[in-house]
C-alpha positions, 0 to 999 in steps of 0.5 A, spaced: 528 515 448 530 509 452 527 508 459 528 504 465 523 501 470 524 499 477 519 496 483 521 498 490 518 496 497 513 491 499 510 487 493 503 489 491 497 486 487 498 490 480 505 492 480 506 487 474 500 490 470 503 497 471 510 495 468 505 492 462 502 499 462 508 503 462 512 498 457 506 496 452 505 504 451 512 506 451 514 500 446 508 500 441 505 508 441 512 512 443 517 507 440 521 507 446 526 502 448 525 499 455 530 496 460 527 493 467 531 494 473 532 488 478 531 489 485 529 496 486 534 501 487 539 496 488 539 494 481 541 501 479 547 501 484 549 494 481 547 496 474 543 490 474 538 491 468 535 487 462 531 489 456 524 488 456 520 487 450 512 486 448 513 479 449 516 480 456 509 483 457 505 476 456 501 474 462 503 480 466 496 483 467 493 478 472 500 476 475 501 478 483 508 480 485 513 483 481 517 480 475 523 485 476 524 483 484 524 488 489 528 490 495 528 495 501 534 499 499 534 506 500 540 509 497 539 516 500 539 514 507 544 517 511 550 513 514 555 514 519 560 519 518 565 513 519 562 509 514 566 507 508 561 505 504 560 507 497 556 514 495 550 510 492 547 516 489 553 518 485 553 510 483 546 511 481 547 517 476 553 514 473 550 507 471 544 511 469 549 515 464 552 509 462 546 506 460 544 512 456 537 512 460 533 518 459 528 517 465 527 512 470 520 510 472 520 508 480 514 504 482 513 504 489 510 506 496 512 512 501 519 510 501 520 510 494 517 516 492 521 520 497 527 517 494 525 518 487 524 526 489 531 526 491 533 523 485 529 528 481 533 534 486 539 531 483 537 532 476 535 525 474 529 525 470 524 521 474 517 519 473 514 515 479 507 511 480 504 510 487 504 503 489 501 501 496 495 496 499 495 501 505 493 507 501 497 512 505 501 515 499 499 523 499 497 526 493 493 520 490 486 518 491 487 511 491 493 507 489 493 500 486 493 494 490 488 497 495 482 495 492 485 488 492 487 488 499 480 490 501 477 485 497 481 480 501 480 482 508 472 483 506 472 476 504 475 474 510 471 478 515 465 475 511 467 468 513 469 469 520 461 471 521 459 464 520 464 462 525 463 467 530 455 466 530 456 458 530 460 459 537 457 465 540 464 468 540 467 475 539 472 474 533 478 479 532 481 480 525 487 484 524 489 487 518 495 491 515 496 498 516 501 501 520 500 508 521 494 509 516 487 505 517 484 505 510 484 497 510 481 497 516 475 502 515 473 500 508 474 492 509 470 493 516 465 497 513 464 492 507 464 486 512 459 488 517 464 489 523 461 491 529 467 495 532 473 498 527 479 500 530 484 505 526 491 507 528 488 514 527 483 514 532 484 513 540 479 508 543 477 506 550 476 498 551 470 500 556 467 503 550 468 496 546 466 492 552 460 496 552 458 495 545 459 488 545 455 487 551 449 491 548 449 487 542 448 481 547 442 485 550 439 486 543 439 478 542 446 478 538 451 473 542 457 474 537 461 480 535 466 482 529 472 486 531 476 489 525 483 492 528 488 496 524 495 493 526 498 500 527 493 501 533 496 503 540 497 496 544 500 494 551 505 500 554 511 495 552 508 494 545 510 486 545 503 484 543 500 484 536 494 489 535 489 483 534 492 479 540 492 485 545 485 487 543 482 480 544 485 479 551 482 485 553 475 484 550 475 477 554 477 480 560 472 486 559 466 482 557 468 474 559 466 472 552 470 467 549 474 471 544 479 469 538 484 473 534 485 472 526 491 475 523 490 476 516 498 478 514 501 478 508 495 474 504 493 481 503 499 483 499 499 477 494 495 474 489 492 477 483 489 484 483 482 485 482 479 488 475 479 495 478 486 495 480 488 492 474 485 497 470 488 503 475 495 500 474 494 500 466 491 507 466 497 509 471 502 506 467 500 509 461 500 516 464 507 515 466 509 514 459 505 520 457 509 524 462 516 521 459 514 523 452 512 530 453 518 531 458 514 532 464 519 529 469 519 529 477 512 528 477 508 522 481 502 519 477 496 520 481 488 519 481 484 525 482 476 523 482 476 519 476 481 522 472 489 520 472 493 526 473 500 527 476 503 531 482 510 534 483 514 529 487 517 534 491 510 535 494 509 528 496 516 525 499 515 524 507 508 525 507 502 520 509 495 520 507 491 518 513 484 517 515 480 523 517 476 523 523 470 526 519 471 521 513 464 519 511 464 512 512 466 513 519 460 518 520 455 514 517 458 508 521 457 511 528 450 513 526 449 506 524 451 504 531 458 501 529 464 503 535 470 506 533 473 506 539 
């Protein structure tokens, strides 16, 4: 068999480990040919591919980013009726046929899974692997990249504790997560946050202020506030989440408050050992799906087992933090404010 592999959407720790898992399993165990597709779906449109060998996999396990490059190209995005642009899905199908590729492995987040599902509906053999630091891809308990992002955010929160304590300040740290607050929840709990705000949960700034004032009464003159970037802010939406919450807390309490935006640091660098192993397992399973002819599926982690789910069930869905998540329930029992 001859397969192609692409990476699409934002970069994420563990992508290269997944490419390695797919390729080494395909080449060494199944005797397949593998082609790397550059710049995500754009590479399929431009027919920009190159053969990958076992030698190409050297040094990938701990390497951040993606050796194949990536893009935000969405080939199935609806275009105006007046548009004279080419039929991208048809061009993709043509290039796959011309290269005689038996299957395309798509590594990416929600948008990628949606595009992969549409490719499968066209009759193209597709297998996908979920990739996101936000952990918001439906159908899998965890995605590689999430553990690394949480580790980076937790380390940053740990470091802010000493500054907050020394200056008797409120420190607000904004972490990634536009619609899903998984990073804020996990890093906030692991880092000992006093207030944790998630996009999924409403908040009242007076409750936050009262929490901080009550800590002062208990002899705790500083507080750590962890904020998911996607929380509701000012009505005009012009301020970043961290900036807005810091200003509101200072106004509400009179405490000196500073914000830190962690940003793209969460997406870069080497993956944790957990993410390296998860990526390897997922990449290997993707190749197994291809070898056994089980196309149109996304690799997933269910408990401790690597399995797969139909792509048609995944596209267009988000996995959000439920209000009754055990970390939220336990956090509230401990006196942590969730808004």
